[in-house]
LOKEPA-51894 format. One record per residue: x, y, z negated of N, C-alpha, C, CB in turn. Coordinates in steps of 0.02 Angstrom, whole numbers, plus 50000, padded with zeros to 5 digits. Glycine has a CB too. Example, Ala and Ser with C-alpha at 12.3 -4.5 7.8 and 13.67 -1.06 7.14 Angstrom:
<sites>
506604971649610506154977549610506604983549610505654977649548506424988849646506844994749643506455000249606507044997049714
</sites>
This chain:
<sites>
432385280852061432235277851997432305270251998431535279751976432435267451938432475260251935431805257151939432815258051873431725251951981431105249151990431095241851966430905249652061431655238451963431715231651937432245231151887431845226951991432205226151847432705224951797433425223651826432495219051755433465219851879434055218351911434425224551939433915213451964433985228951964434245235151992434545239751935433665238952031434175239851879434475243351821435115240751800434045243151765435185233851798435795230751773436335232451819435735223251766436245232551885436725234551933436935241851928436475233052000436445245851914436585252851901437015253851839435955256651894436895250151787437295250851728437995248751741437005246951672438105243351781438815241051796439145246751834438835234151840438815249451885439145255051925439295261051880438665257451985438835262751841438925268751797439485267651748438275270351758439555261851719440085260251676440775261451703440025253651655440835259351768441495260651799441575267951820441585256151860441065270951845441115277651874441295282751816440425279651911441055281651758441115286451700441595283951649440435287551667442025279051662442575277351617442425273251561442855283151593441875268851563441755264551510442065257651519441045263951500441985254451578442225247651591442485247251660441665242451580443105244751668443395243851735443585236151745444055248551744443505233851810443755226651821444515226451808443605224051897444715221151770445425220451755445845219551816445545214751710446415222551816446895221151873446575223151941447115213351874446145228251941445795229752004446185230952067445395235451994446795233952058447225235152117447465229052146447805239252100447395223452113447565216552138446915212952153448005212352085446375216352164445735213152176445405209952116445825208152227445655211752056445315209751996445475202451975444565210652007445185200851916445215194151885444585192251860445695193651833444335186851886443625184751871443455184551792443505177451903442915188051776442635188051709443135191151658442445180851687443575195751680444035199351636443935206751651444775197051647443855210651596443705218151604444165221951558442935219951587444305228151576444645232951535444135238551514445265235951575444205240951455443825246751430444195253151439443655245751357443815257851472444115264351489444085269151431443755267351549444235275951443444235280551389443595280751343444355287251417442995281051375442425281651337442155274651314441935285451376442335269751353442155262951333442545260651268442315258151393443165262551266443565260351205443325264351146444365261551216443115270651152442825274151096442205271651076442735280951109441755269951121441115266751102441195260051068440675265751162441645256351097441805249551066442045250350993442355245751108442525255050985442765256250915442215258450868443315261550915441745262850894441235265550847440785259450828440785271650881440645254950876440235249450857440575244750807440025245750918441195243850821441635239450772441635242550708442385238550796441725248950702441775252250634441115252150599442015259550639440565252750634439905252550602439815245550571439335254150654439995240350608439915233350584440375232450524440085227950642440995234450530441545233150481441345236250414442225236150505441155243050421440965246550359440325243950328440885253950372439835241650369439225239150341439375232450300438695237950400439875229150323440055222450292440505223650229440455217650346441055227050235441575227450187441495233050138442205228150221441155238350160441095244350112440375244250083441235251550151439915241650115439215242250084439055235650049438655243950140439475230950045439385225050002439975223749955439275218850045439825223049891440325222749841440715215949847440005223649772440425211149877440715204649876440905202149942440275199949846441115206749991441375204750056442015208450067440865206050113442515205150088443165208050106443375206050175443695206150057443865209150201444065207750270444765204650273444045214050313444905201550331445575199050345445675200150422445655191250323446265199050442446475199550512446925193650524446845206450528446645187950543447055181550552447345181550625446595174850538447905177650631448245177550691447845173750745448915174550681447985175050807447645171950866447885164450868447845175850937448565163750863448875156850867448785153450798449685157250888448545147250801448485143250739448765136150751447735142950716448895133050697449155126050703448655121750742449275123050632448895118150793448455114450836447965109650800448865110650885448175107350740447725102650704447065106450682448095099650640447125113050674446555117050659445945115350701446725124150666446075115050767445585113450815445335106750821445805115050873445755101850799445535095250790445055094950728446145090650781445235098150675444785097850615444125101650630445155100950549444145106850670443515110750678443025107150728443675118150704443325102150769442915098550816442975101350888442195098950794443375106650894443465109750960443795105251013443865115950952444285101350988444655097051035444195091851062445265093651001443775089251022443325083551045442665085751073443185078650988442405091451049441705093651063441625099651100441345094451003442135103651107442065110351138442135110151219442635115251107441665107351245441665106751318440945107151347442005099951339440915108751408440275109351441440225104151501440185116751466439645101151508439505096651565439375100951626438895091851551439715100351682439655104551741439525099851798440305108951754439175102951850439035099051913439115104051970438285095751913439395101452027439525105452087439065103652143440245104652109438845108752181438485107152243438975106852302437915112352257438975101352338439505100052390439445105052447439435092652420438825107152460438725111152514438945118652505438035110552531438765121352445438925128352430439555129352395438395131352391439825123552365440415123552322440295127352259441005126352356439675128552242439535132252180439485127652122438905136252186439775130052068439775125952006439245128451956440505126051973438905123451921438345125451873438495121451812437595123951901438355124651754438265121451691437605117551699438255126651631437645110951680437065106651689436445109251650437235099451667436535111551587435985113751548435655120351578436235115051475436105124551605435855130851637435425129051700436475135651656435665124351739435365122351800434675119251786435815117651838434655114951734433995111551723433535116751686434085104551679433765120851643433355125451604433035130551656433805129351546433455132451708433205137351757432625133951795433785139651807432675127751811432135124351849431495123551804432395117051874431615122251739431075122151692430705128751687431335120051626431045133751688430745140651685430275141751749431355146351682430515139251805430105139651865429505135551859430485137551925429535129651831428965125151815428445128951771429235118551776428715132151718428265136151675427895141751712428645139251619428215145151754427945150651795427385147951838428505154051840427455141851861426895138551903426375135451865427165133351947426435135851796425905133051757425995125551738425275133851795426585122851751426715115751734427115115451670427085112051791426795117651616427145117851552427295110951523426745121751502426855106351535426995099551504427605096551540426365094451511427625096851608428205094151644428855097651625428095094651720428805104251612429405108051593429665105951524429245115751594429205104951477429355102751410429665095751411428735102951367429425091251454429665084251457430395084851485429175079551505430455088951537431125089351567431635091751517431125094051627431505096651475431955099351428432095093951376431675105851397431595090551355431665084951307432105079451334430985082051290432025077651394432465072551426433175075151433432195070551496433265081451448433945084351455434285084151385433905092151484433925086251330434195086151264434425079351246433715088551216433995074551259434145067351241434785064951279433515062651259434865066151337435415064151380436075067951358435225065651458435955074151346436585078151321436835075351256436425086051308436355073851211436575071051145436935064751153436015069951098436765060951201437055054251212437665054451260436525049551241437825060651279438365061351332438265057051395439025059551301437645056051410437455051851472437485056051534436735048751466438095056651563438165060851619437845058051683438885062151630437835051751690437505048551749436755049551743437675040751754436505049151679435785050651671435615057751687435575049151600436075062351668435915069351686435885070351763436455074051656436355067151799436355068151870435695065251898436985064951903435495059351874434885056151898434275060651882434805049051864434255064051827433735068251806433685074051857433855070751734434275077051875434285082651923434035080151992435015085651930434225074452013434035071952081433325069852082434485066052103433085067152026432385065252022431915070852032432235062251957432075076152001431655082552003431815086852063431755086751939432315083852103432485087752166432665095052150431885087652217433065095852100433325102452082433835105152130433625102152014433735110552163434155112952217434665118452196433715115552271435185118752234435665124452226435355130552253436345123152262435455135852210435085142452233435455145552293435055148052171436055143452308436455145852367436265141852430437235145252354436385135252426436325131052486435625128452496436805125152481435195128652443434525126052443434545118352458434085130052495435065115052435435125107452444435205104252375435765105252492435115097552378435225093352318435825089152323434645089052305436355091352360436925087052371437455088552313437235088452445437345084552260437705085552196438285080652185437225084852138438815082952151439345078752131439105075552067440005082552123439565071052038439445068651971439525073951921439895063051956439215073051863439305077451807439955076151773438745076751759440355081751759440985080951725441035085851666441565082051773441495084251621441595088551562442185092751573441675084351497442115099551552442655104051555442775107151485442505109451609443345106251458443545108951396443635116451401444175105651373443375120151354443365127651364443925131251333442745130551337444385127551300444955130451267445555131751311445155126151212445845137751307446485138951345447045136251300446595147051363447475132451337448085130051301448715133451330448155122151306449235133551284449865136351302450385132451266449905143851287451015134651271451555131051239451905135851190452075128151292452085133051131452435136451083453145133751078452075136151019453655138051094454305135651091454735139251144454305128051100455355139251136455835143151183456045138951241456485145651146456025132551239456215128051292455585123851313456835123351269455405123951376454795120451397454745113351373454745120351470455355109751380455365102751364455205101051290456025099951382455365106451247455275105351176454665108951151455875107651137454275111951193453695115851174453145111251150453455120151231452785113851100452165110751076451545114051102452145110851001451035110351122450415113251148450035116151092449985108051185449845122351102449375125451056448825128851096449725130351009448325131951060447775134651093447665141851074447175130751078447405145551126447125152151111446475151351074447035156151174446335154351017445765152750981445125154251018445775156150919444675149551019443985150551050443485153751005443685144051072443685155050940443225158750892443715161150840442605153950860443455165650800443835168950745443735165550675443625176350740443205161150674442965158750610443485154250574442305154950621443885150350615444325145550585444875149250544444635141050639445065155150566445585159150532445315161150466445795165550573444665162050459444335163150391444365157450344443615164750400444165151450378444135145150338444765143150309443905139750377445315143050348445975140950323446255145650274446455140050378446015152250270446235156350221445735157650163446405162350252445275153150157444755153750107445065154750035444295147450109445505149950017445775150349953446265156049939446065144249939446625157549993447065163749988446705170149973447435164850051446155170750008445745176850000445365176849932445225177350058445125171149914444725170249852445175172349791444465162649846445775169549792446245170549737446535177849734446825165449742446755180249787447085186649790446585192749784447475186949857445955191749806445475196749799445055196049738445065197049856445155190149702444825188749637444065188849653445025194349580443875184649705443175184249724442825178449687443105183449801442185179249670441765174049640441215172749689441485176149570441055166149695440475163749733439825167049707440435155749729439425169949752439495170349823439875176149846438855170349852440305174949899440645180549924440785179050001441295181949881440965184250036441055183750106441765186350131440495187550139441955183550190442595185950224442375187850293443185180250227442545194250310442395196950375443035197450420442065203850367442925197250487443505197650530443255200250599443875190550538443625204350628443515206450699444145204350739443375214550705444025200550793444615199050835444465196150902445055194350801444985195350938444925192551010444815184851005445595194251056444425182151049444355174951061444375173851133443735172151031444515167651155444635166051224444275159451240445395165651240443915159351294443555153351320443605153251393442825153251299443785147251418443875146251489443175144351520444435140551502442785149851521442095148951548442135147051618441675155051542441825141351637441855139251704441335143151745441745131651709440805144851719440295148951752440235155651715439605145351754440705160051730440665166951698440295171451741441355169951684439855175551713439435179651758439095185451709438845174751798438735189551741438325194651708438755199551673437845191551660439265202251715439655207751689440015205851622439195213951679439995210151576440365208551507439965204251467440515214751465439365201951486438965197351443439345190751429438285195851476439665188251479440045181651467440715182351499439655175251498441245183051459441905184151479442365178651455442125190651456442995178551482443475173451463443905176251401443945171651527443955182351399444285185851343443785190951312444955189451366443605189951248443075193951217443235194951145442395190551224442805198951113442935200951041442315199051000443095208951034442465195950947441955193750898441965197750833442055186350882441415198550800441375201350734441005196350689441025208150735441415192850652441085187150612441175188050536441395180150633440715185350499440735185150431440545178650406440345190250403440935175550365440775169150335440665170250261441335164050347440025168450239439815169650171439795162850132439115173250169440205162350078440315156250044439845156049983441055155450025439495150449980438915150049931438955143449895438215150749968438535142949843438485136849806438015132049840438255138149736438195125649847437805120749881437115120449854438125114149877436625120449896435915120049872435585126849877435875117449799435965132049888435685138749894435665141349964436075143349852435805136850011435885139050081435275142050112436085133450123434695139050097434045141550127433925148650106433425137250104434035150250042433935157350013434425162050051434085157549931435075160450058435535164950087435445165250161436215163050069435235160050192435115160250265434555165050278434945153150293434035164850239433455169650248433685176550235432855167950200434115177450186434375184250171434775187650227434825183850110435185183350256435635185850310435245186950374436235180850322434755183150387434305184650443434025191450440433755179750446433735193150382433405199350375433895205050370432955199350314434495203950340435015208950333435305211250400435555206450290435445205950441435725207150506435235210950556435935200450535434605209350551434115212750592434055219950569433435209150590434105221550504434085228050478434655232050509434125227950401435225229050513435815232250534435675234850610436445227150529435445230650650435315232050718434815237850729435055225850751434245237350694433715242450699433975248850665433035239950667434385248550615434665254450579435105258250619435025252650519435385255750675435825259750715435405264150765436325255250753434745262450767434305266650813434035262850870434705272550842434115256250871433855251950926433135249850907434325245550937432725248950957431985247350947431905240550925431585248351011431505239850870431365233050842431015228850893430945233550776430575231650935430205227350983430645224651036429635231151015431265226751042431715224051093432125218351063432195229651121431995216151002432325210950967431855205050953432625213650904432135199050945431735193450922432235188450896431275190450979431935184350852432345178050829432185172150874432185176050751432685168150890432585161950926432885156250886432885162250996432495151850852432755146450817433035140950862432255143950773433605138250837433885132750878433475125950864434675131750858433345122950917432995116650911433535110950906432505115650973434055111550950434645106450946435185110050911434905103751019435345107250845435875110650805436555108250820435755109750733437045112550810437725110350815437875105150763438195116150809438455101750772438595096050726438745098250654439195091850754438895104950647439075107550580438495110750542439635112650588437945111550577437405116150552436835112050525437145120850608436445115150475435815112550454435245117350470435825111150380435445123250493434975128350522435335133350563434575131950468435015135850613435355140750656434825145050693435835137150707434935151450702434485155950735434925160850777434035159650682434645163050832434975168250869434575174750866435085166050941434895180250860434555187050867434625188450944434915193350817434045188950978434045190051050433835197251066433575184951085434055199951119433875206751138433625206451211434495211751131433135210851227432835210951290433275215151338432115213751285433795211751366434215215051414433835215651480434885211251422434125219551526433825220351593433845213551627434195225751636434265208851608434355202151636433945197251598435075200151635433525199551547433095194951514433325194251436433145187851553432965190251401433105189051330433785185251326432515184951294434285188251289434935185051284435175185751211435455188251334435585180751194435855180751123436375186251116436175173651105436305189751059436785194751040437205192550976436405201351027436805189250935437115187350867436845180550846436935192950809437255176750814437075170250787437105169850712437515164950817436615166950681436675166050609436565158350596436145170750569437085155750563437095148250556437255146350483437625144950606436885141250460437015138250397437455131950414436315136350357438135132850398438635128350422438785122850373439235131950438438405122450318438485117650264439225118050238438305110250289439535112350220440225112650197440655109150248440295109450126440435108750310440785105350361441495107950372440415105650422441575114250377442235117050399442785115950341442155125050416442585118350281443075117350225443235110150216442805120250158442685105750216442815098950201443265095750255442165095050194443145097550319443535095150373444285097350364443245097550439444385103250350445095105850341445395102750283445115113550332445035101050231445285097350172445545090450191444735096650120445105087350234445285080650258445915080550303444705077550295445945085550350446495085250398447155087850370446305089150459447105092350322447715095550293447975092150233447585102650275447515088350201447735085150136447725090150078448465082150143447505096850090447515101750035446785102550013447845108850057446715103249951446015104249921445805111049940446005103449841445155111249964444795117349980444195118449935444585117150052444305116849871443705117349822443775123849782443685110949770443185125249753443115131249711442825128549642442615136949747443135131649590442855129849521442385135449498443445128749465441785133349490441245138049474441135137949399440595136449512441385143849363441375144149291440655144349269441775150249263440215147049306439505147649283439135140849272439115151749335439335136049310439005129449307439545124049285438675127649379440165126749274440715121749256440815116049300440595119049192440825117749368440845112349418441335114349474440115111049446441635109149499442115109949554441695107649622442815105249541441745111549677441405109649734441705112849796440715111249728441555110149851441725113449919441125118149934441825107649981441245124149944440645128849956440355127450022440845136449952439695129350025439345129550085439435136650118438615127750073439295136950181439435143350221438825145850256439985142250272438645151850252438185155350299438625159850344437625159650260438545158950407438915162550460438505167950492439155157850512438775173850501438495178750547439005180350598438255185050510438845179350666439325180250716439035184250772439575173650740439325190050787439065194750838439595196150889438815201250807439425196050951439905197751004439955205251015439715194351069440545207751002440645215151010440505217351082441375217150988440725213651131440605215551201439835215051218441035210851249439505210551190438805209951200438415215751169438575203551173438675217751106438375223651078438465229951115438615224451015439055230151147439235235851190438755236151249439975235251216438615230151282438145229951336437465231151317438185223951368437225229451254436605230751224436545238251222436545227451154437045241651197437045248951186436925252351254437735251251154437305250351307437215253251370436495251951398437735250651416436275245951387435585243651413435075247851380435435236051399435125249051315434645253651281434685260451301434745253551210435295262951314435385270151324435295272351397436075272151300435385268651448435365270651516434715272751542435605265551555434665278551570434025281151597434175285551656433615285151544433715284851705433705289451765433055293851758433695285151837433125300151760432555304551751432515309551807432605308051685431845311251827431725315951873431155320451848431595312851937431135327151862430595331451842430585337551890430685333651766430045340851887429915347051926430065353151880429155347351953430485357651901430655363651862430125369051871431355366451882430175374351833429685379851834429605383051904429905385151785430205382651939430155385752010429905381152061430815388252035429675375052040429385370052089429875365552118429045373452145430545366452105431045361952132431155356252088431665365452142431325350452119431465344452080432165344452055431355338252121432255341551996432895340651964432925333451937432995345951908433545330851923433625324151901434295323951862433605319051962434315318451821434975316951790434985309651772435115321351727435595306851762435695300551733435975301951658436195296251778435655298851611435825300551541435915293751503435255305251506436435293751458436495288451411436285290651342437185285951410435725288151322435465290051259435735285151199434675290051264436395285751195436765281851146436585284551079437535282151158436425280851025436345283050960436895287550939436285277550916436765293550915437345298750900437945295450862437065304850853437745291350812438315288550773438775283850810438055284850714438535281250867438945277350909439255281050969438565271650933439015286550989439165290051048439955291351051438755296751050440305289951107441025290651110441245297851100441275288051174440875302551129441015309451117440415312651078441145313151184440555315351022439995318050980439825325250999440175317650905440295329151019440205336551034440625338451093440405341050973440285341751144440635344851200440655352351187440295343151269441215355251191441275362651177441475366051245441835364051119441035370151265441065372851334441045380151338440515370151373441615383651351441585391051356441275392351425442325394651348440855397451424440455398951482440905401051543439945404651464441455404751528441925406951578442645406151553441775414151598443115406051596443825404951577444185411351563444195401251631443825416551532444155422851518443795426351463444165427251580444025432251451443625436751398443695433851328442815437151416444175429751315444285426951249443825421551231444225432151199443405419351275442915413651261443275406951249442395412751321443805405451292444145399251284444495398751214444645398351340444725404451190445085404551126444615402851070445405411351113443995405551072443465404151020443295396851024442815408551029443205394051084443015387051093443535382751067442875385351165444175383851080444745379651057444805379750986445385381951085444675385650954444705385950880444115381850853444665393450852443575381950878442995377650857443205370050862442335379050906443495368350915443695361450926444205358950875443975360750996444665363350859445185361550809444875360750739445745366950807444315364550724443975363950662443645357250657443485369550654443335355050714442875349450712443215342250724442345350750765443785342550759444075336250785444285331350728444685337750828444385333850667444545329450613443975325250591444775333350556443365327650605442715324150580442475319550632442135329350562442525321650697442205317650752442565319650819441395319050756442405315550867442735316450932442405321750971442745309950973442835326550990442605332651027442915332451097442825339450989442575335751144442785336151214442755343351236442335331751260443295345951264443325353251288443355352951361443965357451259442925357251393442945358051463442725364951488442525352951494443095367651533442975374551560442875374751633443525379151542442895369051668442855368651742442145367651760443295363051772441935370751817441265370051848440715374351810441065362251848440145374551842439605377951815439385374651751439065378351864439025377651706438805375151644438325369151657438475380651604437915369851707437455364851724437755358051743437045367351779438295358351782438675352351799439035349551742439155353651852439275353751696439605350951638439085347551593440005356351599438485350351588437965346851548437835340051574437315350751547437785339251641437595332951677438175327851659437515334051762438775329951661439315325551650439305322751576439975329151666439125327751534439085325451461438465320751451439035331951410437915321951486437345317351482437545310451506436735319951524437935310151557438135303551586438575299451546438465304551649438965302551498439385298851451439045298251380440075302351444438445301151376438055300151313438225305151257438175293051288438505311051274438685315951220438015319351192439205321551250437915318251127437275320851099437195327951092437165318251035437785331451085437755338951074438245342551119437925340751000438005347751149438465352351185438395359451156438295352451263438975362451150438955369551122439295374251174439355370051049438935379251194439155384051244439395390551208438585385651295440015392451220440255398751195440175404251247440975398251173439745409551235439645414751285439835421751259438905414651308439685426851295439885433551272439475435751213439815438651327438885433051205438525434651140438875432351078437835431751139439265426751086439625423451032440095429051005440025416751057440415432751043440865437951023440535443750985441205440651081439875444551004439495449850968439195448050900438955452051011438885441650897438555440050837438735433450804437865440250849439315430350834439515423750806439005418350807439725424550739438615418550862438135412850870438345409150937437345415350873438125403150944438245399151003437565395451025438845393950990437595392951084437045388951110437155382151103436915390351179436745378351062436785371051057436265367951098436725368750985436475363551139436035359651185436015352451166436275360251257435385350051156435275343151133435175338351194434635342851085435545333351196435545328551252434835325651268436035322751235434535323151215433935319351229433325323351255433755315851168433285329351227432745333551248432925339051294432435336351192433555340451301433875346051342433655352751309433635345851424433385352951249433225359051218433825362651197432785357951162433775369351198434355373751180434115378451128434635377851243434615380151081434445384851031435085388451008434085381350973435015394550985435575398250959435675396350877435435406450971436285395350866436425393650794437105397550776436515385150782437195398950713437825402350692438415397750712437835403750612438925400650731439555396750747439795392550688440135401450767439745395150629439985391950572439575385850549440015396850520438965384950582438525379450566438655373550607437835381350574438985374250663439055369050715439355362550688439475371650773439885363250650440265357250620439795352750580440865359650573439425356050530439005352250486438365349850528438805356650421438135353450574437575351350609437715344750643437375356450658438285344050679438485338450716438645332450666439095340250761439025334350611439215329050569438625326250536439705331250521438125329650518437535326950480437115322450526437085332850452437155323350594436785319350639437115313250667436585323350692437825312950653438235307650684438525302550630438825311150724438315303450569438595298950515438325292250517438475301550447
</sites>
């Protein structure tokens, strides 16, 4: 059984690989740091999460539409957005261990230790000093702060630090057929800018009126210097973002609305409300007048899953300035031209995937009626997200049972993902389905031929019951919508 959070996290990582959810990328070549591939069940789970988000945004709101912008964008885009000048992290190296740390993570970790020891005032002052120095880009002061508090490397247990340096997080490449003539462009570090530069295109072609939103799901790339914690922080990841364009002066109202709306989405999927919390930003980004994170209690602690930001008119105004093209909207209701303000909701698809596994993973042991112990590893994935909705299992590979099972699968597969298996004992097949999170298993046996009933087994309770064969499709469909 899992006894510590870190043990559970390691168990989830191992389970994800063993059962086809997530593999280290290029593993036959010893992998690539902080890059992962999604396997058969992982890609299905990821698609189901993506579809739930997309449908909740674009189908359940009359005033939100979607786009799919290109990964490559004109390089001036990133100058206008502030990424060229501001998208970097201050890092510091320990000379003895050769380990590199983000400065804010190193100091915050030490502050947490101070809090645990009851030195809350000292911890608060340390964080305040760090924020002041970060805001001033005072790298020498940050190093002095680390040395004054004798903050040690977790590996070497020494304070032998290098100077603090900035590392830009954007990947660059060249656009052009000849290297000498190529222009430097960037792999996008976020999907939001593709929405902003298409603001007027979408508004006019979709005939949208303020307030309205533009949603997008897509890959983003960040050259994370300190990438860790499995798929929580990767160099290639997927974002689900929605930018909601509003009339200036209404941002507080819409900010509060989207905070509530996004939390409803999370709990509506079947995740426990007590495992979530809001964390307000104290230090705001240069474009925001309010920001909050939706955090989840992962096995590795409270971590951000989604951000909600009131971005003011920074993005559209900046693109107007750099492009020379007007990014204004004429509001007929108030007979006024203005640059809209924006409320952003941005959720990491990979982090939501990890949240789902963290919620679902369980190791169970119990004593059977005969006095023997039994156990299983189960993923209690919410049925609407489960990669496989129904496993169809003929009891034996003869007597016409496989034919009945295959006919049922052909009936159901248009509505949801089905899995057919006839190898091994029925108990072993149940365990495999538990391990990938399949909520329903149907066993076709000899009684099926007699009375057209089957045994349905429920993943979470392991309860079994006989139901008419003709009811299986609707039973599963009603529980997985």
